Structure formats: structure tokens, C-alpha cells
VMD Tcl script that builds the backbone (N, CA, C; Angstrom):
set m [mol new atoms 321]
animate dup $m
set s [atomselect $m all]
$s set {name element resname resid chain x y z} {
  {N N MET 1 A 0.881 -13.615 -7.427}
  {CA C MET 1 A 0.704 -12.343 -8.099}
  {C C MET 1 A 0.644 -11.233 -7.043}
  {N N THR 2 A 1.360 -10.153 -7.278}
  {CA C THR 2 A 1.379 -9.001 -6.388}
  {C C THR 2 A 0.415 -7.955 -6.926}
  {N N THR 3 A -0.477 -7.450 -6.067}
  {CA C THR 3 A -1.444 -6.424 -6.468}
  {C C THR 3 A -1.260 -5.181 -5.605}
  {N N LEU 4 A -2.009 -4.152 -5.897}
  {CA C LEU 4 A -1.924 -2.914 -5.112}
  {C C LEU 4 A -2.214 -3.144 -3.632}
  {N N LEU 5 A -3.082 -4.091 -3.318}
  {CA C LEU 5 A -3.410 -4.337 -1.910}
  {C C LEU 5 A -2.246 -4.933 -1.132}
  {N N ASP 6 A -1.251 -5.455 -1.826}
  {CA C ASP 6 A -0.045 -5.911 -1.143}
  {C C ASP 6 A 0.791 -4.731 -0.656}
  {N N TYR 7 A 0.612 -3.574 -1.268}
  {CA C TYR 7 A 1.346 -2.363 -0.901}
  {C C TYR 7 A 0.485 -1.365 -0.110}
  {N N CYS 8 A -0.817 -1.332 -0.428}
  {CA C CYS 8 A -1.686 -0.252 0.058}
  {C C CYS 8 A -2.750 -0.741 1.038}
  {N N SER 9 A -2.986 0.073 2.057}
  {CA C SER 9 A -4.088 -0.188 2.978}
  {C C SER 9 A -5.367 0.480 2.488}
  {N N LEU 10 A -5.228 1.449 1.578}
  {CA C LEU 10 A -6.393 2.140 1.022}
  {C C LEU 10 A -6.102 2.518 -0.422}
  {N N VAL 11 A -7.011 2.143 -1.295}
  {CA C VAL 11 A -6.984 2.556 -2.690}
  {C C VAL 11 A -8.368 3.111 -2.977}
  {N N ARG 12 A -8.423 4.356 -3.466}
  {CA C ARG 12 A -9.743 4.932 -3.747}
  {C C ARG 12 A -9.660 5.901 -4.909}
  {N N SER 13 A -10.817 6.131 -5.492}
  {CA C SER 13 A -10.959 7.158 -6.522}
  {C C SER 13 A -12.115 8.044 -6.100}
  {N N LYS 14 A -12.073 9.290 -6.572}
  {CA C LYS 14 A -13.136 10.232 -6.225}
  {C C LYS 14 A -13.036 11.441 -7.140}
  {N N ASN 15 A -14.049 12.260 -7.078}
  {CA C ASN 15 A -14.031 13.517 -7.820}
  {C C ASN 15 A -13.087 14.494 -7.152}
  {N N ALA 16 A -12.471 15.304 -7.967}
  {CA C ALA 16 A -11.735 16.476 -7.487}
  {C C ALA 16 A -12.340 17.649 -8.259}
  {N N GLY 17 A -13.634 17.786 -8.116}
  {CA C GLY 17 A -14.408 18.742 -8.900}
  {C C GLY 17 A -15.106 18.008 -10.033}
  {N N PRO 18 A -15.961 18.675 -10.785}
  {CA C PRO 18 A -16.759 18.007 -11.824}
  {C C PRO 18 A -15.964 17.579 -13.054}
  {N N PHE 19 A -14.725 18.064 -13.186}
  {CA C PHE 19 A -13.943 17.772 -14.391}
  {C C PHE 19 A -12.707 16.927 -14.121}
  {N N THR 20 A -12.417 16.636 -12.861}
  {CA C THR 20 A -11.184 15.944 -12.511}
  {C C THR 20 A -11.465 14.706 -11.678}
  {N N LEU 21 A -10.760 13.647 -12.015}
  {CA C LEU 21 A -10.816 12.376 -11.306}
  {C C LEU 21 A -9.504 12.226 -10.560}
  {N N THR 22 A -9.559 11.798 -9.308}
  {CA C THR 22 A -8.325 11.629 -8.542}
  {C C THR 22 A -8.316 10.258 -7.867}
  {N N PHE 23 A -7.125 9.726 -7.718}
  {CA C PHE 23 A -6.904 8.428 -7.081}
  {C C PHE 23 A -5.949 8.623 -5.922}
  {N N ASP 24 A -6.195 7.912 -4.829}
  {CA C ASP 24 A -5.304 7.916 -3.676}
  {C C ASP 24 A -4.839 6.492 -3.419}
  {N N PHE 25 A -3.541 6.332 -3.260}
  {CA C PHE 25 A -2.934 5.043 -2.941}
  {C C PHE 25 A -2.151 5.239 -1.651}
  {N N MET 26 A -2.684 4.759 -0.545}
  {CA C MET 26 A -2.069 4.957 0.762}
  {C C MET 26 A -1.447 3.643 1.218}
  {N N CYS 27 A -0.154 3.673 1.402}
  {CA C CYS 27 A 0.608 2.453 1.655}
  {C C CYS 27 A 0.594 2.030 3.121}
  {N N HIS 28 A 0.838 0.731 3.328}
  {CA C HIS 28 A 0.863 0.144 4.667}
  {C C HIS 28 A 1.932 0.783 5.554}
  {N N ASP 29 A 3.104 0.979 4.987}
  {CA C ASP 29 A 4.238 1.504 5.754}
  {C C ASP 29 A 5.290 2.027 4.780}
  {N N LYS 30 A 6.389 2.523 5.319}
  {CA C LYS 30 A 7.429 3.122 4.473}
  {C C LYS 30 A 8.031 2.099 3.506}
  {N N ASP 31 A 8.243 0.885 3.961}
  {CA C ASP 31 A 8.798 -0.130 3.064}
  {C C ASP 31 A 7.860 -0.401 1.891}
  {N N ALA 32 A 6.566 -0.490 2.176}
  {CA C ALA 32 A 5.587 -0.724 1.113}
  {C C ALA 32 A 5.541 0.468 0.152}
  {N N TYR 33 A 5.582 1.671 0.707}
  {CA C TYR 33 A 5.584 2.879 -0.135}
  {C C TYR 33 A 6.813 2.889 -1.046}
  {N N ASP 34 A 7.979 2.689 -0.465}
  {CA C ASP 34 A 9.213 2.700 -1.252}
  {C C ASP 34 A 9.186 1.633 -2.342}
  {N N ALA 35 A 8.685 0.455 -2.004}
  {CA C ALA 35 A 8.627 -0.638 -2.977}
  {C C ALA 35 A 7.636 -0.323 -4.096}
  {N N LEU 36 A 6.476 0.219 -3.753}
  {CA C LEU 36 A 5.485 0.555 -4.773}
  {C C LEU 36 A 6.025 1.623 -5.727}
  {N N VAL 37 A 6.597 2.664 -5.191}
  {CA C VAL 37 A 7.150 3.722 -6.032}
  {C C VAL 37 A 8.262 3.165 -6.925}
  {N N ALA 38 A 9.074 2.279 -6.385}
  {CA C ALA 38 A 10.178 1.702 -7.156}
  {C C ALA 38 A 9.701 0.861 -8.343}
  {N N THR 39 A 8.507 0.292 -8.252}
  {CA C THR 39 A 7.995 -0.506 -9.374}
  {C C THR 39 A 7.696 0.355 -10.589}
  {N N GLY 40 A 7.370 1.624 -10.370}
  {CA C GLY 40 A 6.976 2.484 -11.486}
  {C C GLY 40 A 5.595 2.158 -12.027}
  {N N PHE 41 A 4.837 1.321 -11.331}
  {CA C PHE 41 A 3.516 0.889 -11.795}
  {C C PHE 41 A 2.549 2.062 -11.958}
  {N N LEU 42 A 2.520 2.943 -10.980}
  {CA C LEU 42 A 1.592 4.076 -11.016}
  {C C LEU 42 A 2.214 5.185 -11.863}
  {N N ASN 43 A 2.000 5.098 -13.162}
  {CA C ASN 43 A 2.630 6.047 -14.076}
  {C C ASN 43 A 1.598 6.668 -15.016}
  {N N LYS 44 A 1.997 7.733 -15.670}
  {CA C LYS 44 A 1.094 8.483 -16.549}
  {C C LYS 44 A 0.537 7.629 -17.680}
  {N N ASN 45 A 1.354 6.779 -18.261}
  {CA C ASN 45 A 0.891 5.965 -19.391}
  {C C ASN 45 A -0.178 4.971 -18.987}
  {N N LEU 46 A -0.044 4.380 -17.813}
  {CA C LEU 46 A -1.058 3.445 -17.331}
  {C C LEU 46 A -2.415 4.133 -17.235}
  {N N PHE 47 A -2.460 5.278 -16.594}
  {CA C PHE 47 A -3.726 5.981 -16.400}
  {C C PHE 47 A -4.259 6.555 -17.701}
  {N N ALA 48 A -3.370 7.018 -18.566}
  {CA C ALA 48 A -3.799 7.528 -19.865}
  {C C ALA 48 A -4.477 6.429 -20.675}
  {N N THR 49 A -3.905 5.238 -20.631}
  {CA C THR 49 A -4.470 4.105 -21.367}
  {C C THR 49 A -5.808 3.666 -20.767}
  {N N LEU 50 A -5.850 3.493 -19.461}
  {CA C LEU 50 A -7.076 3.018 -18.814}
  {C C LEU 50 A -8.231 4.005 -18.891}
  {N N TYR 51 A -7.926 5.297 -18.869}
  {CA C TYR 51 A -8.981 6.304 -18.769}
  {C C TYR 51 A -9.039 7.206 -19.996}
  {N N ASP 52 A -8.448 6.734 -21.098}
  {CA C ASP 52 A -8.571 7.361 -22.407}
  {C C ASP 52 A -8.284 8.863 -22.388}
  {N N THR 53 A -7.090 9.191 -21.950}
  {CA C THR 53 A -6.645 10.576 -21.961}
  {C C THR 53 A -5.182 10.617 -22.378}
  {N N ALA 54 A -4.682 11.784 -22.632}
  {CA C ALA 54 A -3.273 11.936 -23.015}
  {C C ALA 54 A -2.386 11.859 -21.775}
  {N N PRO 55 A -1.219 11.221 -21.875}
  {CA C PRO 55 A -0.320 11.131 -20.722}
  {C C PRO 55 A 0.041 12.487 -20.123}
  {N N ASP 56 A 0.124 13.524 -20.953}
  {CA C ASP 56 A 0.482 14.843 -20.421}
  {C C ASP 56 A -0.649 15.494 -19.627}
  {N N LYS 57 A -1.823 14.869 -19.620}
  {CA C LYS 57 A -2.955 15.358 -18.823}
  {C C LYS 57 A -3.011 14.673 -17.454}
  {N N VAL 58 A -2.132 13.690 -17.232}
  {CA C VAL 58 A -2.116 12.914 -15.992}
  {C C VAL 58 A -1.046 13.473 -15.065}
  {N N LEU 59 A -1.420 13.691 -13.821}
  {CA C LEU 59 A -0.491 14.175 -12.801}
  {C C LEU 59 A -0.296 13.076 -11.764}
  {N N VAL 60 A 0.939 12.630 -11.580}
  {CA C VAL 60 A 1.276 11.630 -10.569}
  {C C VAL 60 A 2.158 12.326 -9.538}
  {N N VAL 61 A 1.706 12.321 -8.277}
  {CA C VAL 61 A 2.451 12.995 -7.216}
  {C C VAL 61 A 2.746 11.993 -6.103}
  {N N ASN 62 A 4.039 11.818 -5.814}
  {CA C ASN 62 A 4.449 10.963 -4.704}
  {C C ASN 62 A 4.530 11.810 -3.438}
  {N N HIS 63 A 3.929 11.306 -2.369}
  {CA C HIS 63 A 3.934 11.993 -1.076}
  {C C HIS 63 A 4.640 11.110 -0.050}
  {N N PRO 64 A 5.975 11.147 -0.001}
  {CA C PRO 64 A 6.700 10.234 0.888}
  {C C PRO 64 A 6.366 10.406 2.369}
  {N N LEU 65 A 6.120 11.618 2.829}
  {CA C LEU 65 A 5.798 11.805 4.247}
  {C C LEU 65 A 4.438 11.222 4.605}
  {N N ALA 66 A 3.520 11.193 3.638}
  {CA C ALA 66 A 2.194 10.613 3.864}
  {C C ALA 66 A 2.145 9.142 3.463}
  {N N LEU 67 A 3.235 8.628 2.902}
  {CA C LEU 67 A 3.299 7.247 2.405}
  {C C LEU 67 A 2.179 6.995 1.394}
  {N N ALA 68 A 2.002 7.963 0.498}
  {CA C ALA 68 A 0.895 7.904 -0.445}
  {C C ALA 68 A 1.316 8.403 -1.824}
  {N N VAL 69 A 0.553 7.958 -2.810}
  {CA C VAL 69 A 0.697 8.444 -4.177}
  {C C VAL 69 A -0.677 8.946 -4.604}
  {N N LYS 70 A -0.713 10.109 -5.221}
  {CA C LYS 70 A -1.953 10.687 -5.716}
  {C C LYS 70 A -1.832 10.845 -7.221}
  {N N VAL 71 A -2.881 10.470 -7.923}
  {CA C VAL 71 A -2.930 10.595 -9.375}
  {C C VAL 71 A -4.197 11.357 -9.739}
  {N N SER 72 A -4.062 12.367 -10.578}
  {CA C SER 72 A -5.219 13.139 -11.031}
  {C C SER 72 A -5.213 13.240 -12.549}
  {N N LEU 73 A -6.414 13.243 -13.126}
  {CA C LEU 73 A -6.576 13.321 -14.568}
  {C C LEU 73 A -7.968 13.840 -14.893}
  {N N PRO 74 A -8.182 14.263 -16.128}
  {CA C PRO 74 A -9.532 14.710 -16.494}
  {C C PRO 74 A -10.522 13.551 -16.413}
  {N N ARG 75 A -11.710 13.838 -15.910}
  {CA C ARG 75 A -12.756 12.804 -15.895}
  {C C ARG 75 A -13.107 12.433 -17.328}
  {N N PRO 76 A -13.325 11.148 -17.604}
  {CA C PRO 76 A -13.730 10.744 -18.954}
  {C C PRO 76 A -15.052 11.398 -19.384}
  {N N THR 77 A -15.938 11.610 -18.419}
  {CA C THR 77 A -17.219 12.267 -18.643}
  {C C THR 77 A -17.416 13.274 -17.524}
  {N N VAL 78 A -17.871 14.453 -17.845}
  {CA C VAL 78 A -18.115 15.475 -16.831}
  {C C VAL 78 A -19.127 14.949 -15.811}
  {N N GLN 79 A -18.867 15.218 -14.532}
  {CA C GLN 79 A -19.764 14.758 -13.471}
  {C C GLN 79 A -21.190 15.244 -13.732}
  {N N GLY 80 A -22.121 14.308 -13.656}
  {CA C GLY 80 A -23.529 14.628 -13.811}
  {C C GLY 80 A -24.026 14.611 -15.243}
  {N N ASP 81 A -23.127 14.438 -16.207}
  {CA C ASP 81 A -23.521 14.343 -17.609}
  {C C ASP 81 A -24.448 13.145 -17.790}
  {N N LEU 82 A -25.293 13.204 -18.782}
  {CA C LEU 82 A -26.226 12.111 -19.066}
  {C C LEU 82 A -25.506 10.771 -19.222}
  {N N HIS 83 A -24.275 10.784 -19.712}
  {CA C HIS 83 A -23.498 9.549 -19.933}
  {C C HIS 83 A -22.565 9.209 -18.773}
  {N N ASP 84 A -22.670 9.934 -17.678}
  {CA C ASP 84 A -21.821 9.687 -16.508}
  {C C ASP 84 A -22.382 8.499 -15.731}
  {N N SER 85 A -21.622 7.399 -15.713}
  {CA C SER 85 A -22.090 6.184 -15.046}
  {C C SER 85 A -21.617 6.073 -13.598}
  {N N ASP 86 A -20.784 7.005 -13.142}
  {CA C ASP 86 A -20.255 6.967 -11.777}
  {C C ASP 86 A -20.125 8.412 -11.280}
  {N N CYS 87 A -21.230 8.974 -10.864}
  {CA C CYS 87 A -21.321 10.402 -10.535}
  {C C CYS 87 A -20.260 10.851 -9.531}
  {N N TYR 88 A -19.957 10.029 -8.541}
  {CA C TYR 88 A -18.981 10.410 -7.512}
  {C C TYR 88 A -17.584 9.867 -7.794}
  {N N ALA 89 A -17.433 9.140 -8.883}
  {CA C ALA 89 A -16.153 8.563 -9.314}
  {C C ALA 89 A -15.572 7.599 -8.284}
  {N N GLY 90 A -16.400 7.082 -7.422}
  {CA C GLY 90 A -15.948 6.202 -6.356}
  {C C GLY 90 A -15.606 4.792 -6.788}
  {N N GLN 91 A -15.898 4.440 -8.029}
  {CA C GLN 91 A -15.613 3.082 -8.483}
  {C C GLN 91 A -14.601 3.042 -9.626}
  {N N GLN 92 A -13.980 4.161 -9.921}
  {CA C GLN 92 A -13.052 4.226 -11.047}
  {C C GLN 92 A -11.732 3.507 -10.782}
  {N N TYR 93 A -11.433 3.232 -9.534}
  {CA C TYR 93 A -10.192 2.526 -9.194}
  {C C TYR 93 A -10.268 1.036 -9.517}
  {N N ALA 94 A -11.464 0.498 -9.707}
  {CA C ALA 94 A -11.667 -0.948 -9.838}
  {C C ALA 94 A -10.779 -1.624 -10.890}
  {N N PRO 95 A -10.594 -1.064 -12.089}
  {CA C PRO 95 A -9.743 -1.771 -13.069}
  {C C PRO 95 A -8.299 -1.975 -12.603}
  {N N LEU 96 A -7.847 -1.175 -11.676}
  {CA C LEU 96 A -6.467 -1.287 -11.185}
  {C C LEU 96 A -6.281 -2.441 -10.201}
  {N N MET 97 A -7.337 -2.860 -9.559}
  {CA C MET 97 A -7.219 -3.776 -8.422}
  {C C MET 97 A -6.756 -5.176 -8.799}
  {N N ASP 98 A -7.085 -5.639 -9.978}
  {CA C ASP 98 A -6.694 -6.995 -10.377}
  {C C ASP 98 A -5.438 -7.029 -11.236}
  {N N MET 99 A -4.843 -5.868 -11.451}
  {CA C MET 99 A -3.630 -5.824 -12.267}
  {C C MET 99 A -2.421 -6.248 -11.446}
  {N N GLU 100 A -1.515 -6.951 -12.091}
  {CA C GLU 100 A -0.297 -7.366 -11.413}
  {C C GLU 100 A 0.692 -6.207 -11.355}
  {N N VAL 101 A 1.215 -5.973 -10.166}
  {CA C VAL 101 A 2.240 -4.955 -9.960}
  {C C VAL 101 A 3.574 -5.678 -9.929}
  {N N ALA 102 A 4.437 -5.356 -10.870}
  {CA C ALA 102 A 5.722 -6.041 -10.967}
  {C C ALA 102 A 6.568 -5.766 -9.726}
  {N N ALA 103 A 7.276 -6.771 -9.272}
  {CA C ALA 103 A 8.158 -6.630 -8.122}
  {C C ALA 103 A 9.286 -5.656 -8.451}
  {N N GLN 104 A 9.870 -5.105 -7.415}
  {CA C GLN 104 A 10.978 -4.152 -7.582}
  {C C GLN 104 A 12.121 -4.803 -8.337}
  {N N ARG 105 A 12.643 -4.064 -9.303}
  {CA C ARG 105 A 13.789 -4.547 -10.057}
  {C C ARG 105 A 15.078 -4.244 -9.291}
  {N N THR 106 A 16.012 -5.156 -9.338}
  {CA C THR 106 A 17.311 -4.900 -8.725}
  {C C THR 106 A 18.306 -4.560 -9.817}
  {N N HIS 107 A 19.187 -3.638 -9.552}
  {CA C HIS 107 A 20.168 -3.217 -10.551}
  {C C HIS 107 A 21.540 -3.680 -10.176}
}
mol reanalyze $m
mol bondsrecalc $m
mol representation Tube
mol addrep $m
């Protein structure tokens, strides 16, 4: 099974202010970056489903020079709210770690 750690040396989530959650996927090298992007795994629908938001609220930005992908979306709960279970959003990436990332398709 191929996971994000096969492509990335760093996967993290964090706050981007009290209303926004952001994820960073930093790849091992250019080949890993190109392969990860080619899978289409990091897409708006995946994050919308996992974090209960509309796909049009999800921003996926590929940074080829940094060999990274950044994803931002509204926080499910405002930072510091009584129901906020992860104030710094540092553990929101966890559901992604055990998911299988499909290998690159050949055409």
C-alpha cells in the first residue's frame, strides 16, 4: 500500500488564523512531487468529505518549486470554541495518513 509518507518527508496541519485550517505536504524530491500530483489524491472532494465542508470552500495549491502542495479550508470549529478539540489544528492531518494513495495512472 502506498501512503503519503511514500511521497512526503513532511505532512502537517495547522491553523491559518482562527477560521482556516491548512495542510502542508512537502515531498521528498521532484520525482515524488510529480508522482503525488499526478495521482490527483490531494483534491477538493477528499478534503470536503473528510472535513465536512463544500468542495468550493477548499483551496488546493501546487507549489512545484517548493515541491509541496498546500490545502486550505474553513476550520470545522472556530479555534478556541468550546467544541474545538484541537486548538492548534496540529492533529487534523491524521485521517489522511493511513489512506491509500493510488499509483500514477499511465495513459
